[in-house]
ZARO-531815 format. One record per residue (C-alpha): residue number from 0; residue in three letters; chain; z negated, y negated, x negated. Coordinates in nm, 3 decimals. Each point is the difference from the previous one (the first is absolute). Last residue first. Layout:
# ZARO-531815
(pt NUM, "ala", "A", (Z, Y, X))
...
This chain:
# ZARO-531815
(pt 456, "ala", "A", (-14.772, -11.523, -9.140))
(pt 455, "val", "A", (0.166, 0.341, 0.044))
(pt 454, "pro", "A", (0.059, 0.163, -0.339))
(pt 453, "glu", "A", (0.369, 0.024, -0.101))
(pt 452, "thr", "A", (0.101, 0.368, -0.001))
(pt 451, "ala", "A", (0.337, -0.047, 0.174))
(pt 450, "ala", "A", (0.073, -0.311, -0.209))
(pt 449, "trp", "A", (-0.045, 0.189, -0.328))
(pt 448, "ala", "A", (0.205, 0.295, 0.124))
(pt 447, "ser", "A", (0.291, -0.226, 0.095))
(pt 446, "tyr", "A", (-0.041, -0.193, -0.326))
(pt 445, "gly", "A", (0.085, 0.309, -0.200))
(pt 444, "gly", "A", (-0.049, 0.358, 0.118))
(pt 443, "val", "A", (-0.181, 0.098, -0.319))
(pt 442, "ile", "A", (-0.062, -0.321, -0.190))
(pt 441, "asp", "A", (0.114, -0.046, -0.361))
(pt 440, "thr", "A", (-0.152, 0.028, -0.346))
(pt 439, "val", "A", (0.077, -0.119, -0.353))
(pt 438, "asp", "A", (-0.231, -0.018, -0.301))
(pt 437, "thr", "A", (0.220, 0.042, -0.311))
(pt 436, "phe", "A", (0.281, -0.251, 0.049))
(pt 435, "gly", "A", (0.250, 0.083, -0.276))
(pt 434, "glu", "A", (0.341, -0.062, 0.158))
(pt 433, "arg", "A", (0.041, 0.356, 0.124))
(pt 432, "gln", "A", (-0.340, -0.025, 0.165))
(pt 431, "leu", "A", (0.110, -0.316, 0.180))
(pt 430, "ile", "A", (0.330, 0.155, 0.107))
(pt 429, "ser", "A", (-0.176, 0.313, 0.130))
(pt 428, "ala", "A", (-0.246, -0.211, 0.198))
(pt 427, "ala", "A", (0.289, -0.193, 0.158))
(pt 426, "val", "A", (0.180, 0.318, 0.112))
(pt 425, "ala", "A", (-0.329, 0.141, 0.128))
(pt 424, "ser", "A", (-0.050, -0.325, 0.193))
(pt 423, "arg", "A", (0.343, 0.040, 0.159))
(pt 422, "tyr", "A", (-0.089, 0.325, 0.177))
(pt 421, "gly", "A", (-0.357, -0.085, 0.102))
(pt 420, "gly", "A", (0.035, -0.120, 0.359))
(pt 419, "ala", "A", (0.040, -0.377, 0.016))
(pt 418, "cys", "A", (-0.025, -0.085, -0.370))
(pt 417, "tyr", "A", (-0.291, -0.004, -0.244))
(pt 416, "val", "A", (-0.069, -0.054, -0.368))
(pt 415, "thr", "A", (-0.338, 0.020, -0.171))
(pt 414, "val", "A", (-0.037, -0.134, -0.355))
(pt 413, "pro", "A", (-0.308, 0.043, -0.221))
(pt 412, "gln", "A", (-0.062, -0.273, -0.259))
(pt 411, "asp", "A", (0.130, -0.099, -0.345))
(pt 410, "lys", "A", (0.369, 0.042, 0.079))
(pt 409, "pro", "A", (0.025, -0.313, 0.214))
(pt 408, "ile", "A", (0.300, -0.010, 0.236))
(pt 407, "glu", "A", (0.219, -0.312, -0.006))
(pt 406, "his", "A", (0.186, 0.117, -0.312))
(pt 405, "leu", "A", (0.122, 0.303, 0.196))
(pt 404, "arg", "A", (0.217, -0.230, 0.210))
(pt 403, "ser", "A", (0.349, 0.132, -0.075))
(pt 402, "gln", "A", (-0.097, 0.364, 0.057))
(pt 401, "ile", "A", (-0.192, -0.090, 0.317))
(pt 400, "glu", "A", (0.284, -0.178, 0.175))
(pt 399, "asp", "A", (0.143, 0.288, 0.206))
(pt 398, "leu", "A", (-0.353, 0.103, 0.092))
(pt 397, "pro", "A", (-0.088, -0.336, 0.149))
(pt 396, "ile", "A", (-0.271, -0.190, -0.196))
(pt 395, "his", "A", (-0.266, -0.151, 0.228))
(pt 394, "ile", "A", (-0.338, -0.038, -0.169))
(pt 393, "ser", "A", (-0.305, 0.126, 0.191))
(pt 392, "gly", "A", (-0.315, -0.204, 0.052))
(pt 391, "pro", "A", (-0.090, 0.149, 0.335))
(pt 390, "leu", "A", (0.222, 0.296, 0.095))
(pt 389, "thr", "A", (0.294, -0.113, 0.211))
(pt 388, "gly", "A", (0.096, -0.040, 0.365))
(pt 387, "glu", "A", (0.282, 0.113, 0.231))
(pt 386, "leu", "A", (0.184, -0.325, -0.076))
(pt 385, "leu", "A", (0.026, 0.123, -0.359))
(pt 384, "glu", "A", (0.278, 0.236, 0.109))
(pt 383, "pro", "A", (0.247, -0.289, 0.019))
(pt 382, "thr", "A", (-0.040, -0.059, -0.378))
(pt 381, "arg", "A", (0.089, 0.350, -0.114))
(pt 380, "arg", "A", (-0.287, 0.225, -0.102))
(pt 379, "ile", "A", (-0.133, 0.023, -0.356))
(pt 378, "asp", "A", (-0.352, -0.131, 0.064))
(pt 377, "ile", "A", (-0.178, -0.006, -0.335))
(pt 376, "leu", "A", (-0.378, 0.013, -0.033))
(pt 375, "thr", "A", (-0.144, -0.085, -0.342))
(pt 374, "arg", "A", (-0.356, 0.123, -0.056))
(pt 373, "gly", "A", (-0.245, -0.218, -0.194))
(pt 372, "ala", "A", (-0.314, 0.017, 0.207))
(pt 371, "ser", "A", (-0.217, 0.293, 0.096))
(pt 370, "gly", "A", (-0.198, 0.150, 0.286))
(pt 369, "ser", "A", (0.170, -0.141, 0.306))
(pt 368, "leu", "A", (0.350, 0.074, -0.127))
(pt 367, "glu", "A", (-0.085, 0.356, -0.103))
(pt 366, "glu", "A", (-0.169, 0.070, 0.333))
(pt 365, "arg", "A", (0.304, -0.134, 0.187))
(pt 364, "leu", "A", (0.222, 0.217, -0.221))
(pt 363, "thr", "A", (-0.191, 0.309, 0.107))
(pt 362, "asn", "A", (0.033, -0.109, 0.363))
(pt 361, "pro", "A", (0.378, -0.028, -0.030))
(pt 360, "ala", "A", (0.048, 0.340, -0.171))
(pt 359, "tyr", "A", (0.092, -0.070, -0.359))
(pt 358, "arg", "A", (0.281, 0.180, -0.181))
(pt 357, "glu", "A", (-0.090, 0.064, -0.363))
(pt 356, "phe", "A", (0.261, 0.018, -0.271))
(pt 355, "ser", "A", (0.141, 0.282, -0.211))
(pt 354, "gln", "A", (0.151, 0.048, -0.344))
(pt 353, "met", "A", (0.170, 0.281, -0.193))
(pt 352, "leu", "A", (0.158, 0.063, -0.340))
(pt 351, "asp", "A", (-0.321, 0.065, -0.193))
(pt 350, "asp", "A", (-0.109, 0.233, 0.279))
(pt 349, "arg", "A", (0.268, 0.243, -0.120))
(pt 348, "gly", "A", (-0.154, 0.330, 0.107))
(pt 347, "glu", "A", (0.243, 0.046, 0.288))
(pt 346, "leu", "A", (0.269, -0.266, -0.036))
(pt 345, "ser", "A", (0.284, 0.226, 0.117))
(pt 344, "ala", "A", (-0.186, 0.052, 0.326))
(pt 343, "met", "A", (0.076, -0.366, 0.072))
(pt 342, "gly", "A", (0.362, 0.081, 0.081))
(pt 341, "gly", "A", (0.136, 0.343, -0.089))
(pt 340, "asp", "A", (0.290, -0.139, -0.203))
(pt 339, "leu", "A", (-0.042, -0.374, -0.039))
(pt 338, "his", "A", (0.314, -0.148, 0.154))
(pt 337, "gly", "A", (0.338, -0.113, -0.130))
(pt 336, "ser", "A", (0.166, -0.277, -0.202))
(pt 335, "val", "A", (0.065, -0.205, 0.313))
(pt 334, "asn", "A", (0.228, -0.301, -0.054))
(pt 333, "asp", "A", (0.143, 0.025, 0.349))
(pt 332, "phe", "A", (-0.217, -0.264, 0.166))
(pt 331, "gly", "A", (0.269, -0.113, 0.242))
(pt 330, "val", "A", (-0.212, -0.054, 0.309))
(pt 329, "arg", "A", (0.091, 0.329, 0.168))
(pt 328, "gly", "A", (-0.003, 0.166, -0.341))
(pt 327, "leu", "A", (-0.376, -0.038, -0.027))
(pt 326, "arg", "A", (-0.034, 0.168, 0.338))
(pt 325, "ile", "A", (0.222, 0.287, -0.103))
(pt 324, "leu", "A", (-0.182, 0.054, -0.331))
(pt 323, "ala", "A", (-0.341, -0.009, 0.171))
(pt 322, "asn", "A", (0.110, 0.262, 0.251))
(pt 321, "glu", "A", (0.133, 0.209, -0.287))
(pt 320, "glu", "A", (-0.341, -0.006, -0.172))
(pt 319, "glu", "A", (-0.206, 0.079, 0.309))
(pt 318, "gly", "A", (-0.021, 0.377, -0.050))
(pt 317, "pro", "A", (-0.285, -0.015, -0.251))
(pt 316, "asp", "A", (-0.210, -0.313, 0.070))
(pt 315, "ala", "A", (0.166, -0.282, -0.185))
(pt 314, "val", "A", (0.004, -0.176, -0.338))
(pt 313, "val", "A", (0.334, -0.172, -0.055))
(pt 312, "val", "A", (0.145, -0.134, -0.325))
(pt 311, "ile", "A", (0.202, -0.321, 0.030))
(pt 310, "ala", "A", (0.238, -0.160, -0.252))
(pt 309, "arg", "A", (0.024, -0.378, -0.007))
(pt 308, "his", "A", (0.279, -0.207, 0.158))
(pt 307, "pro", "A", (-0.128, 0.037, 0.357))
(pt 306, "asp", "A", (-0.334, -0.162, -0.096))
(pt 305, "leu", "A", (-0.281, 0.107, 0.231))
(pt 304, "ile", "A", (-0.211, -0.213, 0.234))
(pt 303, "ser", "A", (0.211, -0.144, 0.282))
(pt 302, "gly", "A", (0.264, 0.271, 0.015))
(pt 301, "val", "A", (-0.259, 0.276, -0.018))
(pt 300, "trp", "A", (-0.186, -0.184, 0.276))
(pt 299, "ser", "A", (0.309, -0.004, 0.223))
(pt 298, "ala", "A", (0.077, 0.366, -0.060))
(pt 297, "phe", "A", (-0.350, 0.136, 0.053))
(pt 296, "gln", "A", (-0.095, -0.161, 0.327))
(pt 295, "gly", "A", (-0.280, 0.257, 0.031))
(pt 294, "asn", "A", (-0.054, 0.378, -0.032))
(pt 293, "leu", "A", (0.213, 0.025, -0.315))
(pt 292, "gly", "A", (-0.279, -0.174, -0.188))
(pt 291, "ile", "A", (0.056, -0.279, -0.251))
(pt 290, "asn", "A", (-0.253, 0.051, -0.279))
(pt 289, "thr", "A", (0.080, -0.145, -0.342))
(pt 288, "ala", "A", (-0.098, 0.224, -0.289))
(pt 287, "gly", "A", (-0.143, -0.129, -0.329))
(pt 286, "thr", "A", (-0.258, 0.276, -0.039))
(pt 285, "met", "A", (0.091, 0.307, 0.204))
(pt 284, "his", "A", (-0.182, 0.028, 0.327))
(pt 283, "lys", "A", (-0.323, 0.132, 0.146))
(pt 282, "ala", "A", (-0.208, -0.083, 0.308))
(pt 281, "ala", "A", (0.183, -0.326, 0.069))
(pt 280, "phe", "A", (0.337, 0.179, 0.003))
(pt 279, "ser", "A", (-0.118, 0.266, 0.242))
(pt 278, "gly", "A", (-0.135, -0.264, 0.236))
(pt 277, "ser", "A", (0.313, -0.216, -0.028))
(pt 276, "glu", "A", (0.257, 0.262, 0.097))
(pt 275, "arg", "A", (0.215, 0.136, -0.281))
(pt 274, "val", "A", (0.304, -0.189, -0.132))
(pt 273, "asp", "A", (-0.119, -0.058, -0.358))
(pt 272, "leu", "A", (0.258, -0.207, -0.189))
(pt 271, "leu", "A", (-0.013, -0.019, -0.379))
(pt 270, "gln", "A", (0.243, -0.267, -0.121))
(pt 269, "ala", "A", (0.193, 0.095, -0.313))
(pt 268, "gly", "A", (-0.041, -0.214, -0.313))
(pt 267, "glu", "A", (0.044, 0.233, -0.297))
(pt 266, "ala", "A", (-0.367, 0.100, 0.008))
(pt 265, "val", "A", (0.051, 0.089, 0.366))
(pt 264, "ala", "A", (0.292, 0.228, -0.089))
(pt 263, "lys", "A", (-0.201, 0.169, -0.278))
(pt 262, "leu", "A", (-0.297, 0.057, 0.230))
(pt 261, "val", "A", (0.229, 0.150, 0.263))
(pt 260, "glu", "A", (0.166, 0.230, -0.253))
(pt 259, "glu", "A", (-0.341, 0.120, -0.122))
(pt 258, "leu", "A", (-0.112, 0.064, 0.357))
(pt 257, "thr", "A", (0.310, 0.212, 0.055))
(pt 256, "met", "A", (0.284, -0.142, 0.207))
(pt 255, "ala", "A", (0.172, 0.142, 0.310))
(pt 254, "glu", "A", (0.334, -0.168, 0.074))
(pt 253, "ser", "A", (0.053, -0.150, 0.346))
(pt 252, "ala", "A", (0.306, 0.103, 0.198))
(pt 251, "ala", "A", (0.315, -0.142, 0.162))
(pt 250, "leu", "A", (0.004, -0.356, -0.130))
(pt 249, "met", "A", (0.184, -0.234, 0.236))
(pt 248, "ser", "A", (0.365, -0.072, -0.067))
(pt 247, "pro", "A", (0.099, -0.205, -0.303))
(pt 246, "arg", "A", (0.086, -0.369, 0.041))
(pt 245, "glu", "A", (0.286, -0.230, 0.099))
(pt 244, "ser", "A", (-0.165, -0.323, 0.102))
(pt 243, "lys", "A", (-0.048, -0.204, 0.316))
(pt 242, "asn", "A", (-0.288, 0.213, 0.128))
(pt 241, "leu", "A", (-0.156, -0.004, -0.346))
(pt 240, "gly", "A", (-0.010, -0.380, 0.002))
(pt 239, "ala", "A", (-0.177, -0.007, 0.336))
(pt 238, "asp", "A", (-0.247, 0.250, -0.146))
(pt 237, "tyr", "A", (-0.084, -0.222, -0.298))
(pt 236, "ala", "A", (-0.027, -0.315, 0.212))
(pt 235, "phe", "A", (-0.249, 0.176, 0.231))
(pt 234, "tyr", "A", (-0.204, 0.151, -0.286))
(pt 233, "glu", "A", (-0.236, -0.295, -0.039))
(pt 232, "pro", "A", (-0.129, 0.028, 0.355))
(pt 231, "ala", "A", (0.084, -0.298, 0.225))
(pt 230, "pro", "A", (-0.294, -0.229, 0.066))
(pt 229, "pro", "A", (-0.081, -0.030, 0.371))
(pt 228, "gln", "A", (0.202, -0.251, 0.207))
(pt 227, "asp", "A", (-0.214, -0.289, 0.117))
(pt 226, "ala", "A", (0.280, -0.229, 0.117))
(pt 225, "thr", "A", (0.371, 0.079, -0.036))
(pt 224, "val", "A", (0.047, 0.146, 0.348))
(pt 223, "leu", "A", (-0.161, -0.285, 0.194))
(pt 222, "glu", "A", (0.140, -0.293, -0.199))
(pt 221, "ile", "A", (0.351, 0.135, 0.029))
(pt 220, "phe", "A", (-0.044, 0.063, 0.372))
(pt 219, "thr", "A", (-0.126, -0.353, 0.064))
(pt 218, "glu", "A", (0.299, -0.144, -0.185))
(pt 217, "lys", "A", (0.242, 0.227, 0.190))
(pt 216, "asp", "A", (-0.116, -0.105, 0.344))
(pt 215, "met", "A", (-0.227, 0.216, 0.212))
(pt 214, "pro", "A", (0.023, 0.246, 0.291))
(pt 213, "ala", "A", (-0.203, 0.312, -0.086))
(pt 212, "leu", "A", (0.185, 0.251, -0.217))
(pt 211, "ala", "A", (-0.241, -0.024, -0.295))
(pt 210, "tyr", "A", (-0.303, 0.077, 0.220))
(pt 209, "asn", "A", (0.153, 0.329, 0.119))
(pt 208, "tyr", "A", (-0.130, 0.071, 0.353))
(pt 207, "gln", "A", (0.264, -0.096, 0.259))
(pt 206, "arg", "A", (0.322, 0.002, -0.200))
(pt 205, "gln", "A", (-0.130, 0.307, -0.178))
(pt 204, "glu", "A", (-0.053, 0.182, 0.328))
(pt 203, "gly", "A", (0.346, -0.091, 0.125))
(pt 202, "met", "A", (0.161, 0.096, -0.331))
(pt 201, "thr", "A", (-0.153, 0.343, 0.037))
(pt 200, "ser", "A", (-0.264, 0.184, -0.201))
(pt 199, "val", "A", (-0.022, 0.291, -0.243))
(pt 198, "lys", "A", (-0.255, 0.131, -0.250))
(pt 197, "glu", "A", (-0.309, -0.184, 0.124))
(pt 196, "asp", "A", (-0.247, -0.067, -0.282))
(pt 195, "ser", "A", (0.073, -0.370, 0.037))
(pt 194, "leu", "A", (0.083, -0.225, -0.294))
(pt 193, "ala", "A", (-0.201, -0.318, -0.041))
(pt 192, "arg", "A", (0.066, -0.128, -0.352))
(pt 191, "gly", "A", (0.339, 0.127, -0.115))
(pt 190, "cys", "A", (0.161, 0.183, -0.295))
(pt 189, "leu", "A", (-0.352, 0.097, -0.112))
(pt 188, "ser", "A", (0.018, 0.316, 0.211))
(pt 187, "gly", "A", (-0.313, 0.137, 0.163))
(pt 186, "ala", "A", (0.120, -0.018, 0.360))
(pt 185, "gly", "A", (0.363, 0.104, 0.037))
(pt 184, "his", "A", (0.319, -0.033, -0.200))
(pt 183, "gly", "A", (0.380, 0.005, 0.026))
(pt 182, "pro", "A", (0.008, -0.070, 0.374))
(pt 181, "tyr", "A", (0.157, 0.191, 0.293))
(pt 180, "val", "A", (0.042, -0.229, 0.299))
(pt 179, "leu", "A", (0.134, 0.158, 0.319))
(pt 178, "thr", "A", (0.234, -0.221, 0.203))
(pt 177, "lys", "A", (-0.145, -0.030, 0.352))
(pt 176, "asp", "A", (-0.031, -0.379, -0.013))
(pt 175, "pro", "A", (0.368, -0.047, -0.084))
(pt 174, "leu", "A", (0.086, -0.156, -0.339))
(pt 173, "pro", "A", (0.021, -0.381, -0.024))
(pt 172, "leu", "A", (-0.326, -0.008, -0.201))
(pt 171, "leu", "A", (0.149, 0.209, -0.281))
(pt 170, "lys", "A", (0.311, -0.175, -0.135))
(pt 169, "glu", "A", (-0.011, -0.378, 0.051))
(pt 168, "his", "A", (-0.371, -0.063, 0.049))
(pt 167, "leu", "A", (-0.139, 0.260, -0.237))
(pt 166, "ser", "A", (0.263, -0.046, -0.269))
(pt 165, "asp", "A", (-0.022, -0.379, 0.026))
(pt 164, "tyr", "A", (-0.378, 0.000, -0.040))
(pt 163, "leu", "A", (0.031, 0.241, -0.293))
(pt 162, "trp", "A", (0.252, -0.229, -0.169))
(pt 161, "ser", "A", (-0.248, -0.289, 0.019))
(pt 160, "ala", "A", (-0.280, 0.227, -0.123))
(pt 159, "leu", "A", (0.222, 0.100, -0.294))
(pt 158, "glu", "A", (0.053, -0.359, -0.102))
(pt 157, "glu", "A", (-0.369, -0.085, 0.045))
(pt 156, "ala", "A", (-0.111, 0.301, -0.205))
(pt 155, "thr", "A", (0.218, -0.121, -0.285))
(pt 154, "val", "A", (0.287, 0.192, -0.156))
(pt 153, "gly", "A", (0.009, -0.015, -0.380))
(pt 152, "val", "A", (-0.022, 0.360, -0.105))
(pt 151, "ser", "A", (-0.377, 0.001, -0.060))
(pt 150, "ala", "A", (-0.054, -0.188, 0.326))
(pt 149, "met", "A", (0.139, 0.293, 0.199))
(pt 148, "leu", "A", (-0.315, 0.140, 0.162))
(pt 147, "asp", "A", (-0.099, -0.291, 0.225))
(pt 146, "pro", "A", (0.191, 0.068, 0.320))
(pt 145, "arg", "A", (-0.239, 0.249, 0.163))
(pt 144, "gly", "A", (0.171, 0.227, 0.250))
(pt 143, "val", "A", (-0.082, -0.066, 0.363))
(pt 142, "asp", "A", (-0.301, 0.097, 0.211))
(pt 141, "gly", "A", (-0.128, 0.189, 0.305))
(pt 140, "ile", "A", (0.234, 0.296, -0.033))
(pt 139, "phe", "A", (0.202, -0.100, -0.304))
(pt 138, "leu", "A", (0.311, -0.214, -0.020))
(pt 137, "thr", "A", (0.199, -0.075, -0.315))
(pt 136, "asp", "A", (-0.146, 0.283, -0.209))
(pt 135, "gly", "A", (0.248, 0.263, 0.117))
(pt 134, "thr", "A", (0.098, -0.089, 0.357))
(pt 133, "leu", "A", (0.141, 0.327, 0.130))
(pt 132, "val", "A", (0.130, -0.099, 0.343))
(pt 131, "ala", "A", (0.013, 0.236, 0.293))
(pt 130, "thr", "A", (0.196, 0.116, 0.302))
(pt 129, "pro", "A", (0.257, -0.273, -0.039))
(pt 128, "glu", "A", (0.180, -0.136, 0.307))
(pt 127, "glu", "A", (0.366, 0.045, 0.091))
(pt 126, "ala", "A", (0.021, 0.372, -0.076))
(pt 125, "asp", "A", (0.363, 0.120, -0.005))
(pt 124, "ala", "A", (0.015, 0.122, -0.362))
(pt 123, "asn", "A", (-0.325, 0.191, 0.030))
(pt 122, "glu", "A", (-0.379, -0.033, -0.009))
(pt 121, "phe", "A", (0.004, -0.345, -0.156))
(pt 120, "val", "A", (-0.233, -0.071, -0.296))
(pt 119, "leu", "A", (-0.039, -0.357, -0.126))
(pt 118, "leu", "A", (-0.091, -0.010, -0.369))
(pt 117, "ser", "A", (-0.184, -0.283, -0.175))
(pt 116, "ile", "A", (0.101, -0.153, -0.333))
(pt 115, "gly", "A", (-0.175, -0.169, -0.291))
(pt 114, "glu", "A", (0.199, -0.142, -0.293))
(pt 113, "pro", "A", (-0.199, -0.322, -0.046))
(pt 112, "thr", "A", (-0.342, 0.167, 0.031))
(pt 111, "his", "A", (-0.269, -0.031, 0.267))
(pt 110, "gly", "A", (0.224, -0.261, 0.155))
(pt 109, "pro", "A", (0.350, 0.145, 0.020))
(pt 108, "thr", "A", (0.119, 0.172, 0.319))
(pt 107, "his", "A", (0.366, 0.102, -0.038))
(pt 106, "leu", "A", (0.048, 0.223, 0.305))
(pt 105, "val", "A", (0.188, 0.326, -0.052))
(pt 104, "gln", "A", (0.113, 0.213, 0.292))
(pt 103, "val", "A", (-0.073, 0.372, 0.008))
(pt 102, "arg", "A", (0.221, 0.174, 0.254))
(pt 101, "val", "A", (-0.073, 0.362, 0.089))
(pt 100, "glu", "A", (0.312, 0.203, 0.081))
(pt 99, "gly", "A", (-0.004, 0.165, -0.343))
(pt 98, "val", "A", (-0.215, -0.231, -0.207))
(pt 97, "his", "A", (0.232, -0.303, -0.006))
(pt 96, "leu", "A", (-0.110, -0.303, -0.205))
(pt 95, "thr", "A", (0.099, -0.315, 0.185))
(pt 94, "glu", "A", (0.038, -0.341, -0.163))
(pt 93, "gly", "A", (-0.155, -0.303, 0.170))
(pt 92, "asp", "A", (-0.139, -0.145, -0.323))
(pt 91, "lys", "A", (0.161, 0.182, -0.291))
(pt 90, "leu", "A", (-0.112, 0.332, -0.144))
(pt 89, "gly", "A", (0.074, 0.037, -0.373))
(pt 88, "val", "A", (0.051, 0.366, -0.091))
(pt 87, "phe", "A", (-0.166, 0.069, -0.332))
(pt 86, "glu", "A", (0.071, 0.069, -0.367))
(pt 85, "tyr", "A", (-0.299, -0.051, -0.227))
(pt 84, "asp", "A", (-0.130, -0.308, -0.184))
(pt 83, "ala", "A", (-0.081, -0.190, 0.319))
(pt 82, "glu", "A", (0.081, -0.329, 0.172))
(pt 81, "ala", "A", (-0.071, -0.034, 0.371))
(pt 80, "ala", "A", (0.168, -0.254, 0.231))
(pt 79, "ser", "A", (0.215, 0.278, 0.151))
(pt 78, "gly", "A", (-0.309, 0.173, 0.138))
(pt 77, "leu", "A", (-0.047, 0.334, -0.166))
(pt 76, "ala", "A", (0.151, 0.349, 0.029))
(pt 75, "ile", "A", (-0.042, 0.287, -0.247))
(pt 74, "lys", "A", (0.233, 0.295, 0.052))
(pt 73, "ala", "A", (-0.160, 0.343, 0.036))
(pt 72, "gly", "A", (0.108, 0.243, -0.273))
(pt 71, "ile", "A", (-0.261, 0.266, 0.075))
(pt 70, "arg", "A", (-0.252, -0.006, -0.286))
(pt 69, "asp", "A", (0.116, -0.299, -0.209))
(pt 68, "arg", "A", (0.078, -0.228, 0.293))
(pt 67, "leu", "A", (-0.313, 0.098, 0.191))
(pt 66, "glu", "A", (-0.211, -0.053, -0.314))
(pt 65, "ile", "A", (0.159, -0.341, -0.071))
(pt 64, "his", "A", (-0.066, -0.112, 0.358))
(pt 63, "gly", "A", (-0.363, 0.115, -0.014))
(pt 62, "ala", "A", (-0.174, -0.338, 0.012))
(pt 61, "val", "A", (-0.252, -0.122, -0.256))
(pt 60, "phe", "A", (-0.298, -0.153, 0.176))
(pt 59, "asp", "A", (-0.166, -0.334, 0.071))
(pt 58, "ala", "A", (0.288, -0.228, -0.100))
(pt 57, "his", "A", (0.280, 0.136, 0.216))
(pt 56, "phe", "A", (0.351, -0.124, -0.064))
(pt 55, "his", "A", (0.127, -0.043, 0.354))
(pt 54, "thr", "A", (0.097, 0.200, 0.311))
(pt 53, "leu", "A", (0.087, 0.288, -0.229))
(pt 52, "val", "A", (0.251, 0.250, 0.140))
(pt 51, "ser", "A", (0.047, 0.353, -0.132))
(pt 50, "his", "A", (0.330, 0.136, 0.127))
(pt 49, "thr", "A", (0.168, 0.332, 0.084))
(pt 48, "ile", "A", (-0.297, 0.220, 0.091))
(pt 47, "thr", "A", (0.145, 0.327, 0.133))
(pt 46, "val", "A", (-0.125, 0.135, 0.333))
(pt 45, "gly", "A", (-0.121, 0.336, 0.132))
(pt 44, "leu", "A", (-0.311, -0.146, 0.160))
(pt 43, "glu", "A", (-0.236, 0.228, -0.193))
(pt 42, "glu", "A", (0.200, -0.057, -0.319))
(pt 41, "ala", "A", (-0.019, -0.377, 0.046))
(pt 40, "val", "A", (-0.374, 0.027, 0.059))
(pt 39, "glu", "A", (-0.047, 0.191, -0.326))
(pt 38, "leu", "A", (0.224, -0.237, -0.196))
(pt 37, "tyr", "A", (-0.190, -0.298, 0.132))
(pt 36, "ile", "A", (-0.339, 0.143, -0.100))
(pt 35, "asp", "A", (0.134, 0.100, -0.342))
(pt 34, "ile", "A", (0.062, -0.365, -0.090))
(pt 33, "asp", "A", (-0.296, -0.087, -0.221))
(pt 32, "arg", "A", (0.113, -0.358, -0.068))
(pt 31, "arg", "A", (-0.063, -0.134, 0.347))
(pt 30, "pro", "A", (0.309, -0.073, 0.201))
(pt 29, "asp", "A", (0.080, -0.347, 0.140))
(pt 28, "val", "A", (0.252, 0.122, 0.261))
(pt 27, "val", "A", (0.144, 0.352, -0.004))
(pt 26, "ile", "A", (0.342, 0.071, 0.149))
(pt 25, "ala", "A", (0.111, 0.299, 0.207))
(pt 24, "val", "A", (0.294, 0.229, 0.072))
(pt 23, "gly", "A", (0.059, 0.325, 0.192))
(pt 22, "ala", "A", (0.229, -0.149, 0.266))
(pt 21, "ala", "A", (-0.203, 0.152, 0.283))
(pt 20, "glu", "A", (-0.325, -0.078, -0.180))
(pt 19, "asp", "A", (0.076, -0.369, -0.031))
(pt 18, "ala", "A", (-0.285, -0.106, -0.225))
(pt 17, "ile", "A", (-0.207, -0.301, -0.102))
(pt 16, "leu", "A", (-0.269, 0.087, -0.256))
(pt 15, "tyr", "A", (-0.267, -0.263, -0.053))
(pt 14, "ser", "A", (-0.254, -0.138, -0.243))
(pt 13, "asp", "A", (-0.332, -0.166, 0.071))
(pt 12, "gln", "A", (-0.258, -0.109, -0.258))
(pt 11, "ala", "A", (-0.378, -0.039, 0.023))
(pt 10, "leu", "A", (0.012, 0.071, -0.375))
(pt 9, "cys", "A", (-0.262, 0.278, -0.006))
(pt 8, "asp", "A", (0.068, 0.087, 0.362))
(pt 7, "leu", "A", (0.372, 0.081, -0.025))
(pt 6, "phe", "A", (0.156, -0.019, 0.346))
(pt 5, "phe", "A", (0.323, 0.189, 0.066))
(pt 4, "gln", "A", (0.197, -0.093, 0.314))
(pt 3, "glu", "A", (0.283, 0.219, 0.135))
(pt 2, "ile", "A", (0.265, -0.174, 0.208))
(pt 1, "lys", "A", (0.216, 0.255, 0.181))
(pt 0, "met", "A", (0.328, -0.047, 0.178))
């Protein structure tokens, strides 16, 4: 038996291939949408992928079950409580899915979502105890799945939290201490609050260290796991819907567009997305572009800031266009018209189509603040990050709220935005410029750099 784990940094997402090499068969659990990685490993192992199993309808990414079905004929398998537009195998609680001699037993573990399942993996037909459990988004290392994402479909956070408590106490906590725990996400995911960066644990370790598994009654648990959850990105409901729906497979290639074609597409309503790193964007970019760099949490910020129903034109460094297309596709942003052929070099001599903004070093900004009045400072970090400190007089508007709160920002004075390290502030600066703010700056290195250069009193 082999359990292969695949961790995708940009989504902090885990997927798995479970194989019986002797029998030449395998299944994939919670695949990402760009499926070549599973096909390559399957070829190396000499196995055929027979099923693509989703532990639940994911909200933070579009899974690759449709791609595996369309490319290699793998059957789609879901928990029996799921409802979807495509044909699937419904896995009942307690049912066994045979992968050669490997037994994969289904546990119905609702709580993060109503249809959620976990998968017990037994090495062979005679094994009495499971080697591992794949917990999807029910149980993470150090946390549990948040229960507050289903309000839009009529299921309350309290209802789901109650089911989650039962799933943990009736299905997962009784497992042996040595059972390996393979979760659906790690640190950085918004599907939980306190996820560890560890990739695998054991039930014994989680029983000892996971705050949500400490002895408590159901009412206390419900209050604990529903309180202080961060806002869910706007695209979560959209992606969950895509995972239930029949849809086309992922786009294979990005189309090169001339500058004239790009300008025409933008004039017709397309979103102009510049995926270069923040320093290059600040130095020179196409007027009206939104900067979300590939070097950061690209997918989640695309989902929070762009509109999935509007066309997208990409501006990238040459050679990065396909990478951008893949990463957009991972969160279901398939409405990509193409990319600017040649990148920013295509705008040579067209200063009328370009903008820039200044990036202050911390000490330069200190001089500006001490020498003049009338500058608006905007802290775009998430609320918990404010505990590290803030710039005096700054307004707190988290990045994912800035587009809906533009009316709070005066246009008649300079605006400086800052985040923790400089990635998100470039996103915010690009949005402000796009929306007509003419004097916009940010801080190189963000609040971390500001605090590190704070003069000693």
